[in-house]
C-alpha positions in Angstrom: -18.3 -27.1 24.2 -19.2 -29.4 21.4 -22.7 -28.9 21.6 -22.6 -25.0 22.0 -20.9 -24.8 18.7 -23.3 -27.0 17.1 -26.4 -25.1 18.4 -25.2 -21.5 18.5 -27.3 -19.0 16.6 -25.0 -16.9 14.3 -26.9 -13.3 13.8 -24.0 -13.1 10.4 -26.0 -16.0 8.6 -29.2 -14.4 8.2 -27.6 -11.9 5.6 -24.5 -14.1 4.5 -27.1 -16.2 2.0 -26.0 -17.8 -1.3 -26.6 -14.5 -3.6 -27.4 -12.5 -0.9 -26.4 -9.4 -2.3 -27.6 -8.0 -5.7 -24.5 -6.7 -8.5 -24.8 -2.8 -6.4 -24.8 -4.1 -3.1 -21.2 -3.1 -2.2 -21.6 -0.9 0.7 -24.3 -3.0 2.1 -22.1 -5.9 1.9 -19.5 -4.1 3.4 -21.5 -3.1 6.4 -22.7 -7.0 6.6 -19.1 -7.6 6.7 -17.8 -5.7 8.9 -21.2 -6.8 11.5 -20.2 -10.6 11.5 -16.5 -9.4 11.9 -17.2 -7.7 15.3 -19.7 -9.9 16.2 -17.2 -13.0 15.6 -14.6 -10.7 18.0 -17.1 -9.5 20.9 -17.6 -13.8 21.5 -13.9 -14.8 21.2 -13.8 -12.4 24.6 -15.7 -15.1 26.1 -15.2 -18.3 24.2 -12.4 -18.1 21.6 -13.5 -21.8 20.2 -16.8 -20.7 19.7 -15.5 -17.8 17.8 -13.0 -20.1 15.8 -16.5 -22.1 14.4 -17.8 -18.4 13.7 -14.6 -17.8 11.6 -14.8 -20.8 10.2 -18.4 -20.4 9.0 -18.1 -16.8 7.9 -15.1 -17.5 5.6 -17.5 -20.7 4.0 -20.0 -18.5 3.5 -18.0 -15.4 1.5 -17.7 -16.0 -2.0 -21.5 -18.0 -2.2 -22.8 -14.6 -0.7 -20.8 -12.4 -2.5 -20.6 -14.0 -6.2 -23.4 -11.3 -7.6 -21.5 -7.6 -6.6 -19.5 -5.9 -9.0 -16.5 -5.2 -6.5 -14.7 -3.0 -9.4 -14.6 0.2 -6.9 -11.9 -2.1 -4.7 -14.0 -1.1 -1.3 -15.5 -4.7 -1.1 -12.0 -6.3 -1.9 -10.6 -4.3 1.4 -13.1 -5.3 3.6 -13.2 -8.8 2.7 -9.3 -8.5 3.2 -9.8 -7.0 6.7 -12.5 -9.6 7.4 -9.9 -12.8 6.7 -7.4 -11.7 8.4 -9.8 -11.0 11.8 -10.3 -14.6 11.1 -7.1 -16.2 10.9 -6.0 -14.2 14.1 -9.5 -15.7 15.7 -8.8 -19.6 14.4 -4.5 -19.5 15.2 -5.7 -18.5 18.8 -8.4 -20.6 19.4 -7.5 -23.3 21.7 -9.5 -26.1 20.0 -8.9 -29.5 19.7 -7.3 -31.9 17.4 -10.4 -33.6 15.6 -12.0 -30.0 15.9 -9.4 -28.3 14.2 -9.1 -31.0 11.1 -12.7 -30.6 11.0 -12.3 -27.0 10.4 -9.7 -27.4 7.7 -11.2 -29.3 5.6 -14.4 -27.5 5.8 -12.1 -24.4 5.2 -9.7 -26.0 2.1 -13.3 -26.9 0.5 -14.3 -23.3 0.7 -11.0 -22.0 -0.9 -11.5 -24.9 -3.9 -14.9 -23.3 -4.3 -13.8 -19.5 -4.2 -13.6 -18.4 -7.6 -11.9 -14.8 -7.1 -9.6 -15.6 -4.2 -11.2 -14.0 -1.1 -9.6 -16.5 0.8 -6.6 -16.2 -0.6 -4.8 -14.9 2.9 -5.9 -18.1 4.6 -3.7 -20.2 2.5 -0.5 -18.3 3.3 -1.4 -18.5 7.2 -2.4 -22.5 6.4 0.3 -23.5 8.9 -0.9 -20.7 11.7 -4.5 -21.8 11.7 -3.0 -25.6 11.4 -2.8 -24.7 15.6 -0.5 -28.4 15.8 2.5 -29.3 13.9 1.6 -32.6 13.3 -1.5 -31.5 11.9 0.5 -28.5 9.8 2.9 -31.6 8.9 0.0 -34.1 7.6 -0.9 -30.5 5.6 2.3 -30.6 4.0 2.4 -34.1 2.6 -1.4 -33.5 1.4 0.0 -30.7 -0.7 3.1 -32.0 -1.4 2.5 -33.4 -5.0 0.2 -30.5 -6.4 2.8 -28.1 -4.9 5.4 -29.7 -6.9 4.1 -30.0 -9.8 3.7 -26.2 -10.0 7.2 -25.7 -9.5 8.7 -28.8 -12.2 6.1 -28.9 -14.5 4.9 -25.6 -15.8 4.7 -26.3 -19.7 1.1 -27.7 -18.5 0.9 -26.6 -15.1 0.1 -22.7 -13.8 -1.2 -22.6 -10.8 -2.4 -24.5 -7.3 -4.1 -22.9 -4.1 -2.2 -26.5 -2.7 1.4 -24.5 -3.4 1.3 -22.1 -0.4 -0.8 -24.1 1.8 2.1 -26.6 1.9 4.8 -23.9 2.3 2.8 -22.3 5.6 2.6 -26.1 6.5 6.2 -27.0 6.0 7.3 -23.8 7.5 4.7 -23.9 11.0 5.8 -28.1 10.7 9.8 -27.0 11.7 10.7 -28.9 8.5 12.9 -26.6 7.1 14.9 -29.1 4.6 11.4 -29.7 3.1 10.7 -26.6 2.7 14.0 -25.3 1.0 14.1 -28.9 -1.4 10.9 -27.8 -2.3 11.6 -24.1 -3.3 14.6 -25.3 -5.0 12.5 -27.1 -7.7 10.5 -23.4 -8.5 13.4 -21.9 -11.3 11.6 -18.4 -11.0 11.9 -17.0 -8.0 8.7 -14.8 -6.3 8.6 -13.5 -3.6 4.9 -14.8 -2.1 7.1 -18.2 -1.9 10.6 -17.4 -0.9 9.2 -15.3 1.7 8.7 -18.8 3.7 12.4 -19.4 3.6 13.2 -16.0 5.1 10.4 -16.9 7.7 12.5 -20.1 8.5 16.1 -18.8 8.6 14.4 -15.5 11.2 13.2 -18.5 13.4 16.4 -20.1 13.1 17.9 -17.1 14.7 19.9 -16.2 11.1 18.2 -12.7 11.1 20.8 -11.5 8.9 20.9 -14.5 6.2 17.0 -13.5 5.9 17.5 -10.4 4.8 20.3 -10.5 3.1 18.4 -13.0 0.8 15.4 -10.9 0.7 17.7 -8.4 -0.7 19.2 -10.9 -3.3 15.4 -11.2 -4.6 15.1 -7.5 -4.9 16.4 -6.9 -8.7 15.0 -10.3 -10.0 11.0 -9.6 -8.1 9.9 -6.1 -9.6 6.4 -6.6 -8.6 6.8 -7.5 -5.6 10.2 -5.1 -4.3 7.4 -3.1 -2.1 6.0 -6.2 -0.3 9.9 -7.3 0.3 11.5 -3.7 1.2 8.2 -3.6 4.0 8.8 -7.2 5.0 13.6 -6.1 5.8 11.5 -3.5 7.7 9.2 -4.6 9.7 12.0 -7.5 10.6 14.6 -5.2 12.2 11.2 -2.8 13.5 10.6 -6.3 15.6 14.0 -6.3 16.7 14.5 -2.6 18.2 16.7 -1.6 15.9 15.3 1.3 14.7 18.2 3.7 13.8 19.6 0.6 11.4 16.4 0.3 9.7 15.7 4.0 9.2 18.7 4.3 7.2 18.6 0.9 5.5 15.1 0.4 4.7 12.8 3.5 5.8 13.5 5.8 2.2 13.5 2.7 -0.1 10.0 2.0 1.0 7.2 3.6 -1.2 3.9 2.9 0.7 1.5 5.3 -1.1 0.9 6.7 -5.0 1.2 10.4 -3.5 4.5 12.0 -2.0 2.8 14.0 0.8 1.2 10.4 2.1 4.5 8.7 1.8 5.9 11.2 3.5 3.1 11.1 6.5 3.7 7.1 6.6 7.0 7.2 7.2 6.4 10.3 10.0 4.2 6.8 11.4 6.3 4.2 10.9 8.9 6.3 12.6 7.0 8.4 15.8 10.7 9.2 17.5 12.3 10.6 14.4 12.8 14.6 13.6 9.8 15.0 10.6 11.7 17.6 9.0 14.5 15.6 8.9 12.6 12.7 7.2 11.5 15.7 4.8 14.5 16.9 4.0 16.0 13.3 3.6 13.5 12.3 1.1 14.2 15.7 -0.9 18.1 14.3 -0.4 17.8 11.2 -1.6 15.0 12.2 -5.1 16.4 13.6 -8.4 13.7 16.0 -8.6 13.0 18.2 -5.1 9.8 19.5 -6.6 8.0 16.1 -6.2 8.1 17.6 -2.2 6.7 20.8 -2.8 3.2 19.6 -1.9 4.2 17.4 0.8 6.2 20.0 2.5 3.8 23.5 2.0 0.9 20.9 3.5 3.2 19.7 6.3 3.4 23.5 7.3 7.6 23.3 6.1 7.6 26.9 4.5 10.9 27.6 3.6 11.8 23.5 2.1 8.0 24.4 0.1 10.3 27.3 -0.7 13.8 25.6 -1.9 11.8 23.3 -3.9 10.1 25.5 -6.0 12.9 27.1 -6.8 15.1 24.2 -7.4 12.2 22.0 -8.7 9.8 21.2 -11.5 6.5 21.4 -9.7 3.2 22.0 -11.6 2.1 25.3 -12.1 -1.1 24.7 -11.0 0.2 24.0 -7.5 2.2 26.7 -7.0 -0.6 28.9 -8.0 -3.0 27.3 -5.5 -0.4 27.7 -2.9 0.5 31.3 -3.7 -3.5 31.9 -3.3 -3.7 29.9 0.2 -0.6 32.2 1.1 -1.9 35.9 0.0 -1.7 38.1 2.9 -0.6 35.3 5.6 2.8 35.3 3.8 3.2 37.6 0.8 6.9 36.5 0.1 6.3 33.0 0.5 3.0 33.8 -2.2 5.3 36.5 -4.6 8.1 33.6 -4.7 6.3 30.8 -6.0 3.9 32.5 -8.1 6.7 34.0 -10.3 8.1 30.3 -10.4 4.5 29.5 -11.9 4.9 32.3 -14.1 8.6 30.8 -15.4 7.2 27.4 -15.7 4.3 28.6 -17.6 6.1 30.5 -20.3 8.4 27.0 -20.6 5.4 25.0 -21.8 5.6 23.2 -18.3 2.7 21.8 -16.9 -0.4 19.5 -17.5 -3.6 21.1 -19.3 -2.2 24.7 -18.4 -4.2 27.4 -19.9 -4.1 31.2 -20.5 -6.2 31.7 -17.5 -3.4 29.8 -15.6 -1.0 32.3 -16.6 -3.2 35.2 -15.5 -3.9 34.1 -12.3 -0.3 33.6 -11.6 0.5 36.9 -13.0 -1.8 38.8 -10.7 -0.9 37.0 -7.6 2.9 37.5 -8.7 2.5 41.4 -9.4 0.5 41.7 -6.1 2.4 39.9 -3.5 6.0 41.0 -5.2 4.9 44.9 -4.6 3.9 44.0 -0.8 7.5 42.7 0.1 9.3 45.4 -2.3 10.2 43.7 -5.5 10.2 44.9 -8.5 7.8 42.6 -10.6 9.4 43.8 -13.8 12.8 42.2 -12.5 11.4 38.7 -13.0 8.6 39.6 -16.1 10.8 41.5 -18.5 13.3 38.6 -19.0 10.0 36.0 -19.6 8.7 38.2 -22.0 11.9 38.9 -23.8 12.5 34.9 -24.2 9.1 34.8 -25.7 9.2 37.6 -27.7 12.7 35.9 -29.0 11.4 32.7 -30.0 10.8 32.9 -34.2 7.8 30.9 -34.2 5.6 31.1 -31.3 2.6 28.9 -31.0 -0.8 30.5 -30.0 -0.3 29.2 -26.5 3.2 31.1 -26.5 1.4 34.6 -28.3 -1.5 35.1 -25.6 1.3 34.5 -22.7 3.0 37.2 -24.3 0.0 39.1 -24.6 -0.9 38.4 -21.2 2.9 39.5 -20.0 2.5 42.6 -22.1 -0.6 44.0 -20.6 1.6 44.1 -17.2 2.6 47.7 -15.8 6.1 46.7 -15.3 
């Protein structure tokens, strides 16, 4: 086995060399990294120890090969994160003997020390797992304890050490819970990246509720980590099969995406057995502004909910106009409602970078669809026009809206 590990020729080594990529080679680098991870995964099916050697070699080459690349787009960082996560899985599962695993860990530690942008950050989080043996994990805990202690106790002249997460992870996996708690108690600022390990220790002791309570106790003081804490608590209960409880307790609180539509879709994916419309209604119920969920409801086909969100909430008029355009002929009643609401909001001056053209477009849509469904457009337009004319000093935008509405045949 040792001979095979030493002589095996990895294809990815041809491409992942020091400064192998130029500053604008992010796409090519992502492709090569994906190929490398795929190559290691293929080998792991037949020889997991050899795959572990490949994973170590790949981690060693990340920073030297990628250091020249402009990674500001984020694509490279995401790819590297996935590759390192795959490497952790391969290394954790490889049935390597103790001597070989110790050599792997020494090489990985050196790679972490040389890594200037923390490509290998997740290795530190899972260091105890990579150790493979409780005895080795305990050795690494002792090896890194001094610097970890210094980070927590010497803040005046000590900022951050790679050793801290390695130490915490190693203490966890070696079962040294008392030492883990003692180390964390030295830190006067509770950060989730550190306290996570104590929550895991409590879970392994069978104290799940204590772990959840402790995680929640950090919620207010760890503003930057709130999504991570909620996600951890949520996953803990899901793994225990407590689906109904986790939905009520954490499902609605865990914001997973920047848009409301994607947030709704993510919750649907996490809770496939729950009624999707019920999930959306729960999200709206818990939000002070129903207008936030108009696009999610409309794009998901819940027209009645979208109509209510438009009527009762504040929605960007441009969003309403686009929805009305998409609904003409197919659902004129809905188009009339949302285009009329767009007019109301435009009159109120609501919206981002709205123009006179937006008002004209909303008016034309409303006039057309309202008449089709038997409504009198004037019942909506005349009060809006009156409120605008009543303004003592209308600005140029308001004057333009008055002109547009006045020209309507109502």
